N, C-alpha and C positions, 0 to 999 in steps of 0.2 A: 127175215131179212134180220139179225141176233139184235140190234137194235135197236128196232125202228120205233123203243115210244123214246129211249134214251134221244131219239136226238126229234123229237116231237113227226115222227112223219103221219101227214094228213093224212084224211083216207082218202082225197084227189090224187095223190103222192103217190096211197098205196096199190087203188087202185089201176094208177098206168099200172107199177111196174108188173103186181100183177101178172095182169095182158103181156107186159113186154115178155117178161119170163116164155110167157104161158106159150105163145107167139115161135119165138126163141125154139122153146122144146124141141118146139116140132118140124122148125128147119132143118133139128143139128139131128136130130133120127134119121132125119133122109140125107144128111149128108155122113153120118156115121154109117148106111146102111152103103150109099156110092162107093164111099171108100172101105169098107170089107171087100165091093168087089171086085172095086180094083188090087188090092191087095193080096186077094185069092187068085187074084192072073198071075198077078207075077211071081207068087210060092211055086203057082202048074210051068210058069215062064222056067225055072229055078231048078225044075224037076230033071227036064228034059237034059238027057245027050246024043248030042255039046250041047251047053249049054246057049244061044246067037246073043251076046253078049248085048247088042246093036235092040234089040226088043229089051232085054228086060230092062236096059235107062231106059228105055221109051217106057215101057209101061213104072217107072219108079219113079219118073218125073213125073206121070197119073194120078198115082200115090200124091208125091207128095201135095201136088195141086192141089187138091181133093182136103189134106191135113189143110193148107195153107186157105186155103180159107174157111174150115171150122176155124181153124182158129181166127179167121179176119170175122167171121161172127158172133164170137162168144166176147171180143174187145168192144166192139160196133153196141153189143147189147154194154155190158158194165161201160158205158158211156153216156149211152140212153140214158139209165139207170143215174150217173154219177151227176147227168146232168136235168135231172126231174125234181133231186134236191138244193135247197140255198145252199148258197155258200157256209151262212153257222154254221150248217147243216153237216155239211160237207166235213169243216172245220173240227163238229163235237166229233163224230165218227172218226178222223186221223188223230184223233185221241184215246178213244175208247178203243181206238183199235190197236197202241203202241201199248194199253195199263199191260201189267202180266198176268194170267189168269188165274 
């Protein structure tokens, strides 16, 4: 966390964030692996001659579903981290982010 000192992140908050991020990274790795597998299936279908449009569209749905799951997990992590911060910490973080680097 770039601004952990500036927002006075306490040890408990820091530990909880590290645990949440570690857990999420493991989950993301599995999800990305699954999405890559689905994408490879899509590429294989697109290389066929002729291309089976219905099969490609069904597989595209699988790829998009995996992407959606990843995005939902990312947002869930962000919400979890935000909820670990007090209102004052959140306000200070917003203020720090708006300052030019």
